[in-house]
TIRO-2110 file (N, C-alpha, C; in Angstrom, 1 decimal):
// TIRO-2110
20.7, -6.0, -5.5, N, 1, A
19.2, -6.1, -5.6, CA, 1, A
18.8, -7.5, -6.0, C, 1, A
19.4, -8.0, -7.1, N, 2, A
19.0, -9.3, -7.7, CA, 2, A
19.0, -10.4, -6.7, C, 2, A
20.1, -10.5, -5.9, N, 3, A
20.1, -11.6, -4.9, CA, 3, A
19.1, -11.5, -3.8, C, 3, A
18.7, -10.3, -3.4, N, 4, A
17.7, -10.1, -2.4, CA, 4, A
16.3, -10.5, -3.0, C, 4, A
16.0, -10.1, -4.2, N, 5, A
14.8, -10.5, -4.8, CA, 5, A
14.7, -12.0, -5.0, C, 5, A
15.8, -12.6, -5.4, N, 6, A
15.8, -14.1, -5.6, CA, 6, A
15.5, -14.8, -4.3, C, 6, A
16.1, -14.3, -3.2, N, 7, A
15.9, -14.9, -1.9, CA, 7, A
14.5, -14.7, -1.5, C, 7, A
13.9, -13.5, -1.7, N, 8, A
12.5, -13.3, -1.3, CA, 8, A
11.6, -14.2, -2.1, C, 8, A
11.9, -14.3, -3.4, N, 9, A
11.0, -15.2, -4.3, CA, 9, A
11.1, -16.7, -3.8, C, 9, A
12.3, -17.1, -3.4, N, 10, A
12.5, -18.5, -3.0, CA, 10, A
11.7, -18.7, -1.7, C, 10, A
11.8, -17.7, -0.8, N, 11, A
11.0, -17.8, 0.5, CA, 11, A
9.5, -17.8, 0.2, C, 11, A
9.1, -17.0, -0.7, N, 12, A
7.7, -17.0, -1.1, CA, 12, A
7.2, -18.3, -1.6, C, 12, A
8.0, -18.9, -2.6, N, 13, A
7.6, -20.2, -3.1, CA, 13, A
7.6, -21.2, -2.1, C, 13, A
8.6, -21.2, -1.2, N, 14, A
8.6, -22.3, -0.1, CA, 14, A
7.4, -22.2, 0.8, C, 14, A
7.0, -20.9, 1.1, N, 15, A
5.8, -20.8, 2.0, CA, 15, A
4.5, -20.8, 1.3, C, 15, A
4.5, -20.9, 0.0, N, 16, A
3.2, -21.0, -0.8, CA, 16, A
2.6, -19.6, -1.0, C, 16, A
3.3, -18.5, -0.8, N, 17, A
2.8, -17.2, -1.1, CA, 17, A
2.7, -16.9, -2.5, C, 17, A
1.6, -16.1, -2.9, N, 18, A
1.4, -15.8, -4.3, CA, 18, A
2.0, -14.5, -4.7, C, 18, A
2.4, -13.7, -3.7, N, 19, A
2.9, -12.3, -4.0, CA, 19, A
4.1, -12.0, -3.1, C, 19, A
4.9, -11.1, -3.5, N, 20, A
5.9, -10.5, -2.7, CA, 20, A
5.7, -9.0, -2.7, C, 20, A
6.2, -8.3, -1.7, N, 21, A
6.0, -6.8, -1.7, CA, 21, A
7.3, -6.1, -2.0, C, 21, A
7.2, -5.0, -2.8, N, 22, A
8.3, -4.2, -3.2, CA, 22, A
8.1, -2.8, -2.6, C, 22, A
8.9, -2.4, -1.7, N, 23, A
8.7, -1.1, -1.0, CA, 23, A
9.8, -0.1, -1.5, C, 23, A
9.5, 1.1, -1.9, N, 24, A
10.5, 2.0, -2.3, CA, 24, A
11.4, 2.5, -1.1, C, 24, A
12.5, 3.0, -1.4, N, 25, A
13.4, 3.6, -0.4, CA, 25, A
12.7, 4.8, 0.2, C, 25, A
13.0, 5.1, 1.5, N, 26, A
12.4, 6.2, 2.2, CA, 26, A
13.5, 7.0, 2.9, C, 26, A
14.6, 7.2, 2.2, N, 27, A
15.8, 7.8, 2.9, CA, 27, A
15.9, 9.3, 2.6, C, 27, A
15.0, 9.8, 1.8, N, 28, A
15.1, 11.3, 1.5, CA, 28, A
16.2, 11.7, 0.5, C, 28, A
16.7, 10.7, -0.2, N, 29, A
17.8, 11.0, -1.2, CA, 29, A
17.2, 11.9, -2.2, C, 29, A
17.9, 13.0, -2.5, N, 30, A
17.5, 14.0, -3.5, CA, 30, A
17.9, 13.6, -4.9, C, 30, A
17.0, 13.2, -5.7, N, 31, A
17.2, 12.9, -7.1, CA, 31, A
16.3, 13.7, -8.0, C, 31, A
16.6, 13.9, -9.2, N, 32, A
15.7, 14.5, -10.2, CA, 32, A
14.6, 13.5, -10.4, C, 32, A
13.4, 14.0, -10.8, N, 33, A
12.3, 13.1, -11.2, CA, 33, A
12.7, 12.2, -12.3, C, 33, A
13.4, 12.7, -13.3, N, 34, A
13.9, 11.8, -14.4, CA, 34, A
14.8, 10.7, -13.9, C, 34, A
15.7, 11.0, -13.1, N, 35, A
16.6, 10.0, -12.5, CA, 35, A
15.9, 9.0, -11.7, C, 35, A
15.0, 9.5, -10.8, N, 36, A
14.3, 8.6, -9.9, CA, 36, A
13.4, 7.6, -10.7, C, 36, A
12.7, 8.2, -11.7, N, 37, A
11.8, 7.3, -12.5, CA, 37, A
12.5, 6.3, -13.4, C, 37, A
13.7, 6.8, -13.9, N, 38, A
14.5, 5.8, -14.7, CA, 38, A
15.0, 4.7, -13.8, C, 38, A
15.3, 5.0, -12.5, N, 39, A
15.7, 3.9, -11.6, CA, 39, A
14.6, 3.0, -11.3, C, 39, A
13.4, 3.5, -11.2, N, 40, A
12.2, 2.7, -11.0, CA, 40, A
12.0, 1.7, -12.1, C, 40, A
12.0, 2.3, -13.3, N, 41, A
11.8, 1.5, -14.5, CA, 41, A
12.9, 0.4, -14.6, C, 41, A
14.1, 0.8, -14.4, N, 42, A
15.2, -0.2, -14.4, CA, 42, A
15.1, -1.3, -13.4, C, 42, A
14.6, -1.0, -12.2, N, 43, A
14.4, -2.0, -11.2, CA, 43, A
13.3, -2.9, -11.6, C, 43, A
12.2, -2.4, -12.0, N, 44, A
11.0, -3.2, -12.4, CA, 44, A
11.4, -4.1, -13.6, C, 44, A
12.1, -3.5, -14.6, N, 45, A
12.5, -4.4, -15.7, CA, 45, A
13.4, -5.5, -15.3, C, 45, A
14.3, -5.3, -14.4, N, 46, A
15.2, -6.4, -13.9, CA, 46, A
14.4, -7.4, -13.1, C, 46, A
13.4, -7.0, -12.4, N, 47, A
12.6, -7.9, -11.5, CA, 47, A
11.6, -8.7, -12.3, C, 47, A
11.1, -8.1, -13.4, N, 48, A
10.0, -8.8, -14.1, CA, 48, A
10.3, -10.2, -14.6, C, 48, A
11.5, -10.5, -15.2, N, 49, A
11.7, -11.9, -15.6, CA, 49, A
11.8, -12.9, -14.4, C, 49, A
12.3, -12.3, -13.3, N, 50, A
12.4, -13.2, -12.1, CA, 50, A
11.0, -13.6, -11.6, C, 50, A
10.1, -12.6, -11.6, N, 51, A
8.7, -12.9, -11.3, CA, 51, A
8.1, -13.9, -12.2, C, 51, A
8.3, -13.7, -13.5, N, 52, A
7.7, -14.6, -14.5, CA, 52, A
8.2, -16.0, -14.3, C, 52, A
9.5, -16.2, -14.0, N, 53, A
10.1, -17.5, -13.8, CA, 53, A
9.6, -18.2, -12.6, C, 53, A
9.3, -17.4, -11.5, N, 54, A
8.8, -17.9, -10.3, CA, 54, A
7.3, -18.1, -10.3, C, 54, A
6.6, -17.5, -11.2, N, 55, A
5.1, -17.6, -11.2, CA, 55, A
4.5, -16.8, -10.0, C, 55, A
5.2, -15.8, -9.6, N, 56, A
4.7, -15.0, -8.5, CA, 56, A
4.6, -13.5, -8.9, C, 56, A
3.6, -12.8, -8.3, N, 57, A
3.4, -11.4, -8.6, CA, 57, A
4.0, -10.6, -7.5, C, 57, A
4.3, -9.3, -7.9, N, 58, A
4.9, -8.4, -6.9, CA, 58, A
4.0, -7.2, -6.7, C, 58, A
3.8, -6.9, -5.5, N, 59, A
3.0, -5.7, -5.1, CA, 59, A
3.9, -4.5, -4.8, C, 59, A
3.7, -3.5, -5.6, N, 60, A
4.5, -2.3, -5.5, CA, 60, A
3.7, -1.3, -4.6, C, 60, A
4.3, -0.8, -3.5, N, 61, A
3.7, 0.0, -2.5, CA, 61, A
4.3, 1.4, -2.5, C, 61, A
3.7, 2.4, -3.2, N, 62, A
4.2, 3.8, -3.1, CA, 62, A
4.0, 4.3, -1.7, C, 62, A
4.9, 5.0, -1.2, N, 63, A
4.9, 5.6, 0.2, CA, 63, A
4.6, 7.1, 0.1, C, 63, A
3.6, 7.6, 0.7, N, 64, A
3.3, 9.0, 0.6, CA, 64, A
4.2, 9.9, 1.3, C, 64, A
5.2, 9.5, 2.1, N, 65, A
6.1, 10.4, 2.7, CA, 65, A
6.9, 11.2, 1.7, C, 65, A
7.2, 12.4, 2.1, N, 66, A
7.9, 13.3, 1.2, CA, 66, A
9.3, 12.8, 1.0, C, 66, A
9.8, 11.9, 1.8, N, 67, A
11.2, 11.4, 1.7, CA, 67, A
11.2, 10.1, 0.9, C, 67, A
10.1, 9.7, 0.3, N, 68, A
10.0, 8.4, -0.4, CA, 68, A
10.5, 8.6, -1.8, C, 68, A
11.1, 7.6, -2.4, N, 69, A
11.5, 7.6, -3.8, CA, 69, A
10.4, 7.3, -4.7, C, 69, A
9.2, 6.8, -4.2, N, 70, A
8.0, 6.6, -5.0, CA, 70, A
6.8, 7.0, -4.2, C, 70, A
6.2, 8.1, -4.4, N, 71, A
5.1, 8.6, -3.7, CA, 71, A
3.7, 8.3, -4.3, C, 71, A
3.7, 8.3, -5.7, N, 72, A
2.4, 8.3, -6.4, CA, 72, A
2.2, 7.0, -7.1, C, 72, A
1.0, 6.5, -7.0, N, 73, A
0.6, 5.2, -7.7, CA, 73, A
0.7, 5.5, -9.2, C, 73, A
0.3, 6.7, -9.7, N, 74, A
0.4, 6.9, -11.1, CA, 74, A
1.8, 6.7, -11.7, C, 74, A
2.8, 7.1, -10.9, N, 75, A
4.2, 6.9, -11.4, CA, 75, A
4.5, 5.4, -11.5, C, 75, A
4.0, 4.6, -10.5, N, 76, A
4.2, 3.2, -10.5, CA, 76, A
3.5, 2.5, -11.7, C, 76, A
2.2, 2.9, -11.9, N, 77, A
1.5, 2.3, -13.0, CA, 77, A
2.1, 2.6, -14.3, C, 77, A
2.6, 3.9, -14.5, N, 78, A
3.3, 4.2, -15.8, CA, 78, A
4.6, 3.5, -16.0, C, 78, A
5.3, 3.3, -14.9, N, 79, A
6.6, 2.5, -15.0, CA, 79, A
6.3, 1.1, -15.2, C, 79, A
5.3, 0.5, -14.6, N, 80, A
5.0, -0.9, -14.8, CA, 80, A
4.6, -1.1, -16.3, C, 80, A
3.8, -0.2, -16.8, N, 81, A
3.4, -0.3, -18.3, CA, 81, A
4.6, -0.2, -19.2, C, 81, A
5.5, 0.7, -18.8, N, 82, A
6.7, 1.0, -19.7, CA, 82, A
7.6, -0.2, -19.8, C, 82, A
7.6, -1.1, -18.8, N, 83, A
8.5, -2.3, -18.8, CA, 83, A
7.7, -3.5, -19.2, C, 83, A
6.4, -3.3, -19.6, N, 84, A
5.6, -4.5, -20.0, CA, 84, A
5.3, -5.4, -18.9, C, 84, A
5.0, -4.9, -17.7, N, 85, A
4.9, -5.7, -16.5, CA, 85, A
3.5, -5.8, -15.9, C, 85, A
2.5, -5.4, -16.7, N, 86, A
1.1, -5.4, -16.1, CA, 86, A
0.7, -6.8, -15.7, C, 86, A
1.3, -7.9, -16.2, N, 87, A
0.8, -9.2, -15.9, CA, 87, A
1.5, -9.7, -14.6, C, 87, A
2.6, -9.1, -14.1, N, 88, A
3.3, -9.6, -12.9, CA, 88, A
3.3, -8.5, -11.8, C, 88, A
3.0, -7.3, -12.0, N, 89, A
3.0, -6.3, -11.0, CA, 89, A
1.6, -5.8, -10.7, C, 89, A
1.4, -5.5, -9.4, N, 90, A
0.2, -4.9, -8.9, CA, 90, A
0.5, -3.8, -7.9, C, 90, A
-0.4, -3.0, -7.6, N, 91, A
-0.2, -1.9, -6.6, CA, 91, A
-0.7, -2.3, -5.2, C, 91, A
-0.1, -1.7, -4.2, N, 92, A
-0.8, -1.7, -2.9, CA, 92, A
-1.4, -0.3, -2.8, C, 92, A
-2.7, -0.3, -2.5, N, 93, A
-3.3, 1.0, -2.2, CA, 93, A
-3.4, 1.1, -0.7, C, 93, A
-2.6, 2.0, -0.1, N, 94, A
-2.5, 2.1, 1.3, CA, 94, A
-3.3, 3.4, 1.6, C, 94, A
-4.3, 3.4, 2.4, N, 95, A
-5.1, 4.6, 2.7, CA, 95, A
-4.3, 5.7, 3.3, C, 95, A
-3.4, 5.3, 4.2, N, 96, A
-2.5, 6.3, 4.9, CA, 96, A
-1.6, 7.0, 3.8, C, 96, A
-1.0, 6.2, 3.0, N, 97, A
0.0, 6.8, 2.0, CA, 97, A
-0.8, 7.5, 0.9, C, 97, A
-2.0, 7.1, 0.5, N, 98, A
-2.8, 7.8, -0.4, CA, 98, A
-3.1, 9.2, 0.1, C, 98, A
-3.5, 9.3, 1.4, N, 99, A
-3.8, 10.5, 2.0, CA, 99, A
-2.6, 11.4, 2.1, C, 99, A
-1.4, 10.9, 2.5, N, 100, A
-0.2, 11.7, 2.6, CA, 100, A
0.2, 12.3, 1.3, C, 100, A
0.1, 11.5, 0.3, N, 101, A
0.6, 11.9, -1.1, CA, 101, A
-0.4, 12.9, -1.7, C, 101, A
-1.6, 13.0, -1.1, N, 102, A
-2.6, 13.9, -1.7, CA, 102, A
-3.0, 13.4, -3.0, C, 102, A
-3.0, 12.1, -3.2, N, 103, A
-3.3, 11.5, -4.5, CA, 103, A
-4.8, 11.4, -4.7, C, 103, A
-5.3, 11.7, -5.9, N, 104, A
-6.7, 11.7, -6.2, CA, 104, A
-7.0, 10.4, -7.1, C, 104, A
-6.1, 9.9, -7.7, N, 105, A
-6.3, 8.8, -8.7, CA, 105, A
-6.4, 7.5, -8.0, C, 105, A
-7.3, 6.6, -8.5, N, 106, A
-7.4, 5.2, -8.0, CA, 106, A
-7.1, 4.3, -9.2, C, 106, A
-6.5, 3.2, -9.0, N, 107, A
-6.2, 2.3, -10.1, CA, 107, A
-6.7, 0.9, -9.7, C, 107, A
-8.0, 0.7, -9.6, N, 108, A
-8.6, -0.5, -9.1, CA, 108, A
-8.2, -1.8, -9.9, C, 108, A
-8.0, -1.7, -11.2, N, 109, A
-7.6, -2.8, -12.0, CA, 109, A
-6.2, -3.2, -11.8, C, 109, A
-5.4, -2.3, -11.3, N, 110, A
-4.0, -2.6, -11.0, CA, 110, A
-3.7, -2.8, -9.5, C, 110, A
-4.8, -2.8, -8.7, N, 111, A
-4.6, -2.9, -7.3, CA, 111, A
-4.7, -4.4, -6.8, C, 111, A
-3.6, -4.8, -6.1, N, 112, A
-3.6, -6.2, -5.6, CA, 112, A
-4.1, -6.4, -4.2, C, 112, A
-4.0, -5.3, -3.4, N, 113, A
-4.4, -5.4, -2.0, CA, 113, A
-4.6, -3.9, -1.5, C, 113, A
-5.4, -3.7, -0.5, N, 114, A
-5.6, -2.4, 0.1, CA, 114, A
-5.2, -2.5, 1.6, C, 114, A
-4.3, -1.7, 2.0, N, 115, A
-4.0, -1.6, 3.4, CA, 115, A
-4.8, -0.4, 4.0, C, 115, A
-5.4, -0.7, 5.2, N, 116, A
-6.1, 0.4, 5.9, CA, 116, A
-5.6, 0.6, 7.3, C, 116, A
-5.7, 1.9, 7.7, N, 117, A
-5.4, 2.3, 9.0, CA, 117, A
-5.9, 3.7, 9.2, C, 117, A
-6.1, 4.1, 10.4, N, 118, A
-6.6, 5.4, 10.7, CA, 118, A
-5.6, 6.3, 11.5, C, 118, A
-5.8, 7.6, 11.3, N, 119, A
-5.1, 8.6, 12.1, CA, 119, A
-6.2, 9.5, 12.7, C, 119, A
-6.1, 9.8, 14.0, N, 120, A
-7.2, 10.6, 14.6, CA, 120, A
-6.7, 11.8, 15.3, C, 120, A
-5.4, 12.0, 15.5, N, 121, A
-4.8, 13.2, 16.2, CA, 121, A
-5.2, 14.4, 15.4, C, 121, A
-6.0, 15.3, 16.0, N, 122, A
-6.4, 16.5, 15.2, CA, 122, A
-5.3, 17.5, 15.0, C, 122, A
-4.2, 17.4, 15.8, N, 123, A
-3.1, 18.4, 15.8, CA, 123, A
-2.1, 18.1, 14.7, C, 123, A
-2.2, 16.9, 14.2, N, 124, A
-1.2, 16.5, 13.2, CA, 124, A
-1.5, 17.0, 11.8, C, 124, A
-0.5, 17.7, 11.2, N, 125, A
-0.6, 18.0, 9.7, CA, 125, A
-0.2, 16.8, 9.0, C, 125, A
-0.7, 16.6, 7.8, N, 126, A
-0.4, 15.4, 7.0, CA, 126, A
1.1, 15.2, 6.9, C, 126, A
1.9, 16.2, 6.7, N, 127, A
3.3, 16.1, 6.5, CA, 127, A
4.0, 15.6, 7.8, C, 127, A
3.3, 15.7, 8.9, N, 128, A
3.9, 15.2, 10.2, CA, 128, A
3.4, 13.8, 10.6, C, 128, A
2.5, 13.3, 9.9, N, 129, A
2.0, 11.9, 10.2, CA, 129, A
3.0, 10.9, 9.9, C, 129, A
3.2, 10.0, 10.8, N, 130, A
4.2, 8.9, 10.7, CA, 130, A
3.5, 7.6, 11.0, C, 130, A
4.2, 6.5, 10.7, N, 131, A
3.6, 5.2, 10.9, CA, 131, A
3.2, 5.0, 12.3, C, 131, A
3.9, 5.6, 13.3, N, 132, A
3.5, 5.4, 14.7, CA, 132, A
2.1, 6.0, 15.1, C, 132, A
1.6, 6.8, 14.2, N, 133, A
0.3, 7.4, 14.4, CA, 133, A
-0.9, 6.6, 13.9, C, 133, A
-0.6, 5.5, 13.2, N, 134, A
-1.6, 4.7, 12.5, CA, 134, A
-2.3, 3.7, 13.5, C, 134, A
-3.6, 3.9, 13.6, N, 135, A
-4.4, 3.0, 14.5, CA, 135, A
-5.4, 2.3, 13.7, C, 135, A
-6.4, 1.7, 14.3, N, 136, A
-7.5, 1.1, 13.7, CA, 136, A
-8.5, 2.2, 13.2, C, 136, A
-9.4, 1.8, 12.3, N, 137, A
-10.3, 2.8, 11.7, CA, 137, A
-11.6, 3.0, 12.5, C, 137, A
-11.8, 4.2, 13.0, N, 138, A
-13.0, 4.6, 13.7, CA, 138, A
-13.6, 5.9, 13.2, C, 138, A
-14.7, 6.3, 13.8, N, 139, A
-15.4, 7.5, 13.3, CA, 139, A
-14.7, 8.8, 13.2, C, 139, A
-13.6, 9.0, 14.0, N, 140, A
-12.9, 10.2, 13.9, CA, 140, A
-11.6, 10.1, 13.0, C, 140, A
-11.6, 9.2, 12.2, N, 141, A
-10.5, 9.0, 11.2, CA, 141, A
-10.3, 10.2, 10.3, C, 141, A
-9.1, 10.6, 10.2, N, 142, A
-8.8, 11.8, 9.3, CA, 142, A
-8.3, 11.4, 7.9, C, 142, A
-8.1, 10.1, 7.7, N, 143, A
-7.6, 9.7, 6.4, CA, 143, A
-8.6, 9.5, 5.3, C, 143, A
-9.9, 9.5, 5.7, N, 144, A
-11.0, 9.2, 4.7, CA, 144, A
-11.0, 7.8, 4.2, C, 144, A
-10.8, 6.9, 5.2, N, 145, A
-10.8, 5.4, 4.8, CA, 145, A
-12.1, 5.0, 4.1, C, 145, A
-13.2, 5.4, 4.7, N, 146, A
-14.5, 5.0, 4.1, CA, 146, A
-14.7, 5.5, 2.7, C, 146, A
-14.3, 6.8, 2.5, N, 147, A
-14.4, 7.4, 1.2, CA, 147, A
-13.5, 6.6, 0.2, C, 147, A
-12.3, 6.3, 0.6, N, 148, A
-11.3, 5.6, -0.2, CA, 148, A
-11.8, 4.2, -0.6, C, 148, A
-12.4, 3.5, 0.4, N, 149, A
-12.9, 2.1, 0.2, CA, 149, A
-14.1, 2.2, -0.8, C, 149, A
-15.0, 3.2, -0.5, N, 150, A
-16.1, 3.3, -1.4, CA, 150, A
-15.7, 3.6, -2.9, C, 150, A
-14.7, 4.5, -3.0, N, 151, A
-14.2, 4.9, -4.3, CA, 151, A
-13.6, 3.7, -5.0, C, 151, A
-12.8, 2.9, -4.3, N, 152, A
-12.2, 1.7, -4.9, CA, 152, A
-13.3, 0.7, -5.4, C, 152, A
-14.3, 0.5, -4.5, N, 153, A
-15.3, -0.4, -4.7, CA, 153, A
-16.2, 0.0, -5.9, C, 153, A
-16.5, 1.3, -6.0, N, 154, A
-17.3, 1.8, -7.1, CA, 154, A
-16.6, 1.7, -8.4, C, 154, A
-15.3, 1.7, -8.4, N, 155, A
-14.5, 1.6, -9.6, CA, 155, A
-14.1, 0.2, -10.0, C, 155, A
-14.6, -0.8, -9.2, N, 156, A
-14.5, -2.2, -9.6, CA, 156, A
-13.5, -3.0, -8.7, C, 156, A
-12.9, -2.4, -7.7, N, 157, A
-12.0, -3.3, -6.9, CA, 157, A
-12.8, -4.2, -6.0, C, 157, A
-12.5, -5.5, -6.0, N, 158, A
-13.2, -6.4, -5.2, CA, 158, A
-12.2, -7.4, -4.5, C, 158, A
-11.0, -6.9, -4.3, N, 159, A
-10.0, -7.7, -3.7, CA, 159, A
-9.9, -7.6, -2.2, C, 159, A
-8.8, -8.0, -1.6, N, 160, A
-8.6, -8.1, -0.2, CA, 160, A
-8.2, -6.7, 0.4, C, 160, A
-8.6, -6.6, 1.7, N, 161, A
-8.3, -5.4, 2.5, CA, 161, A
-7.5, -6.0, 3.7, C, 161, A
-6.5, -5.3, 4.2, N, 162, A
-5.7, -5.7, 5.3, CA, 162, A
-5.4, -4.5, 6.2, C, 162, A
-5.6, -4.7, 7.5, N, 163, A
-5.3, -3.6, 8.5, CA, 163, A
-3.7, -3.5, 8.5, C, 163, A
-3.3, -2.2, 8.7, N, 164, A
-1.9, -2.0, 8.8, CA, 164, A
-1.6, -0.9, 9.8, C, 164, A
-2.1, -1.1, 11.1, N, 165, A
-1.8, -0.1, 12.1, CA, 165, A
-0.5, -0.4, 12.8, C, 165, A
0.4, 0.7, 12.9, N, 166, A
1.7, 0.5, 13.5, CA, 166, A
1.8, 1.1, 14.9, C, 166, A
0.7, 1.8, 15.4, N, 167, A
0.8, 2.5, 16.7, CA, 167, A
1.0, 1.5, 17.8, C, 167, A
1.9, 1.9, 18.7, N, 168, A
2.1, 1.1, 19.9, CA, 168, A
0.8, 0.8, 20.7, C, 168, A
-0.1, 1.7, 20.7, N, 169, A
-1.4, 1.5, 21.4, CA, 169, A
-2.1, 0.3, 20.8, C, 169, A
-2.0, 0.1, 19.5, N, 170, A
-2.7, -1.1, 18.9, CA, 170, A
-1.9, -2.3, 19.2, C, 170, A
-0.6, -2.2, 19.0, N, 171, A
0.3, -3.4, 19.2, CA, 171, A
0.2, -4.0, 20.6, C, 171, A
0.0, -3.1, 21.6, N, 172, A
-0.1, -3.6, 23.0, CA, 172, A
-1.5, -3.6, 23.6, C, 172, A
-2.5, -3.5, 22.7, N, 173, A
-3.9, -3.5, 23.2, CA, 173, A
-4.3, -4.9, 23.8, C, 173, A
-4.6, -4.9, 25.1, N, 174, A
-4.9, -6.2, 25.6, CA, 174, A
-6.3, -6.8, 25.1, C, 174, A
-7.1, -5.9, 24.5, N, 175, A
-8.4, -6.3, 24.0, CA, 175, A
-8.4, -6.2, 22.4, C, 175, A
-7.3, -6.5, 21.8, N, 176, A
-7.1, -6.3, 20.4, CA, 176, A
-8.2, -7.0, 19.6, C, 176, A
-8.6, -8.2, 19.9, N, 177, A
-9.7, -8.9, 19.1, CA, 177, A
-11.0, -8.1, 19.2, C, 177, A
-11.3, -7.6, 20.3, N, 178, A
-12.5, -6.8, 20.5, CA, 178, A
-12.4, -5.5, 19.7, C, 178, A
-11.2, -4.8, 19.8, N, 179, A
-11.0, -3.6, 19.1, CA, 179, A
-11.1, -3.8, 17.6, C, 179, A
-10.5, -4.9, 17.1, N, 180, A
-10.6, -5.2, 15.7, CA, 180, A
-12.1, -5.4, 15.2, C, 180, A
-12.8, -6.1, 16.0, N, 181, A
-14.3, -6.3, 15.7, CA, 181, A
-15.0, -5.0, 15.7, C, 181, A
-14.7, -4.1, 16.6, N, 182, A
-15.4, -2.8, 16.7, CA, 182, A
-15.1, -2.0, 15.4, C, 182, A
-13.8, -2.0, 15.0, N, 183, A
-13.4, -1.3, 13.9, CA, 183, A
-14.0, -1.8, 12.6, C, 183, A
-14.0, -3.1, 12.5, N, 184, A
-14.6, -3.8, 11.3, CA, 184, A
-16.1, -3.5, 11.3, C, 184, A
-16.8, -3.6, 12.4, N, 185, A
-18.2, -3.3, 12.5, CA, 185, A
-18.5, -1.8, 12.0, C, 185, A
-17.7, -0.9, 12.5, N, 186, A
-17.8, 0.5, 12.1, CA, 186, A
-17.7, 0.6, 10.6, C, 186, A
-16.7, 0.0, 10.0, N, 187, A
-16.5, 0.1, 8.5, CA, 187, A
-17.7, -0.5, 7.8, C, 187, A
-18.1, -1.7, 8.2, N, 188, A
-19.3, -2.4, 7.6, CA, 188, A
-20.5, -1.5, 7.7, C, 188, A
-20.8, -1.0, 8.8, N, 189, A
-22.0, -0.1, 9.0, CA, 189, A
-21.9, 1.1, 8.1, C, 189, A
-20.8, 1.7, 8.0, N, 190, A
-20.6, 2.9, 7.2, CA, 190, A
-20.8, 2.6, 5.7, C, 190, A
-20.4, 1.4, 5.3, N, 191, A
-20.4, 0.9, 3.9, CA, 191, A
-21.8, 0.4, 3.6, C, 191, A
-22.7, 0.2, 4.6, N, 192, A
-24.0, -0.3, 4.4, CA, 192, A
-24.0, -1.8, 4.1, C, 192, A
-23.0, -2.5, 4.7, N, 193, A
-22.9, -4.0, 4.6, CA, 193, A
-23.4, -4.6, 5.8, C, 193, A
-24.4, -5.6, 5.6, N, 194, A
-25.0, -6.3, 6.7, CA, 194, A
-24.0, -7.3, 7.3, C, 194, A
-24.1, -7.5, 8.6, N, 195, A
-23.2, -8.5, 9.2, CA, 195, A
-23.4, -9.9, 8.8, C, 195, A
END
């Protein structure tokens, strides 16, 4: 792990990036909660001095999938605090993963970026939603993007938002620029933000 993080930090510094992303495993390995969280704390403790030396922050992204080793932002926040890492670690609040995890808590002061995407298929149960279902955000969104954005904003988050749609229909959209503008306009109108 150490060599991979060192390489990532070196690449980040070379490119001028201010952050790197840390994504939990999603292999469905069965571990006790105690073992899983001890591993998380151990990893964060080992990475913390590398971040401090590089002057770069790390964004920890809990994945809401049931197969993820870290599903909840609360667990990440508690582990970050336990290793004294509040100055170098931040969370990724991903609206898709927040919905899948059934999480109710928001951590705006610990949030470094928000990823947004929508899911519209009415036949999908949350447990069956996968990255390939993630599209742009429109009115029939099932993830509650507008509610999540409003909740974060009302709690003091004023950072960056980034689209993260993985669906092939978005990747191959010949009118992607227009589709993005339409989605952004929808969000702005729902949020009561003038153009």
